[in-house]
C-alpha positions, 0 to 999 in steps of 0.5 A: 527444482528441489526435493520438496517434502510437504510433511517435513517439519524440522521441529527442532530447528530454531530458524524454522521455529522463529520463521513460523512463529513470526508468520503466525503472529502476522496472520489475522484470526479470520484467516482460519475461518474456512474460506480459501486463502489466496497467496500471491507467489512470484517464485522469489524467495520471500513468496516461496517462504510464505507459501511453504510456511502457510502450508505448514500452519494452515489447515484450510484450502490455499489457492496459489496465484501467480502474475506473469508480467510481460517485462522479462524474458524469464517470466515464463520460467518463473510461472512454470516454477510456481506451477510445479511448486503448487503441484508438489504441495497439492495446491490449486494454482491460477495464473494470468499473463499481464500485458503491462507494457500495452496497458495505458488505463491510467494516464501518467502512470509509471511502469512499476505502478501499472504492474502493481495495479494489474497484479492486485486486480488479478489477485482480487479476481482470484479471490472472488472466483475462489470465494476467498476473503484474504489475499496474502503477499510476502512483503518483509520487514526489509521491504518495509524499511525500504518503503519508508526510506523511499517515501521519506526521500521522495517526499511524504507525510505522516501517513506515508511514513507509516509504511505498508499496513499489515492489512488493508482492503483490496476490494469489496469483501477481500483483505490484502494481508502482509503477514511477514512484515515483522520477519526479516528477509534473512529469516525467510532464507534460513527457513528455506535453506532448512526446508531444502527449498529453492526459489527463482532469482529476478535479475532486475532486482540487482539493477541499482538504477531503480530507486528501491534497488538502490536503497536495497543494495547501496544505502541500507547495507552501508548503514548496517555495515557501518555506523548504523547496524540497527538502521532497518529496525529503527526505520521500521519502528519509526514507521510503526510509531508514525502509523499510530499517530496518523491513525489518531489524527485520522480519527480526530479528523473524521470526527471533526468532519462529521461535525462540520460538514453536510452532503447536498443532493448534487454531490457537493459537500459544505463545511461550516468553518465556524464548527472548526473554529478554535483548532488553531492548527492549519495542519489538522484542518488540512487533515480534515480535508484529506478525510473528506476526500477519502470519505467521498471517494473523490480522485486522490492520485493527483492531489498533493499536499499543497492542494489539501493545504490550499483548501484548508486555507479557504477555511481560515481566510477572512471573509473579505479575501479575494481568492475564494475559488480553487480548481482541483484535480479530479474535476472538483472546485472548492469555493467560499459561499456568501454565508462563509461556508466552504463548498466543494463540488464536482464540476459539470464539465471540468475545465481550467479557470484562467482567472484562478491561479493554479495551486503549486504542487510540492510533489508529495501525493500523500497525506498533508501531514 
């Protein structure tokens, strides 16, 4: 615990000023709309810094939300720490114990992905129950650099290269906001030191057997201390540029999709290749296919870049080509109709077609670009 004074301002502290300015720059104007702000607080340094900074900057109600995962024996200590912190600040606190190990809702889902899914579902529930429109989490610029580098090494497209977005929809009527994406982890800790605040340390964050921790402790520090002192900033800057290009491609793909497609009563979508003729770029056609999956909200978890590219290939193949049908993840089938149009429809009873060779996956499950 620590001697916390909510009224302390340290207005003359440059580190505090820099942190609060960076946090304020990341907050959307809609956060001041009078609705409760839900803040995800794990008890770690970044989330504690986010909460203390918001408590200084915002005048509206703040709801503290803590997810207690069943992955560590110390999880209960973190939860008690967050509860006491919220009480010291005079803030309401909601928490939920998440049975991550027992949950098997998504087949083939990894432990970390399952924990993230359950955590965000809990945060969405807190927002709905409290009437909140925004859920704020404490991802920093360092987290962004690690995320982008992780995606590059694992295999990603241009959209994945853009990293985490400042804001996205969490659920209907609720936005997930990351206001610290331009603030470094070091700046958060300087702010906490000047605020005489402590935090909880998660011992698993030091386990370099985990991919993200390996990048955090083994790769990026060596780059920063060696020949690439601006490595993190460079990676984050590349991500911002990639996000701009990805957004532009997405907008173009949606425009082309609206022009070339029509939805049928049975849920199928038909695309007219002649309306996309002249593009001359298979990658852009594949991005049109990605836009279709997003628009129709078809399952995308098992769709790889190779699947999207294969569907795009049907839009460019000659009419006499023999491979006119592709079975796709999520119980979908893409086929060329007699008039040359491409029809993508849900299967009544999804089952593999032994006469159609499967599409080989490249391993990437993000956008094809």
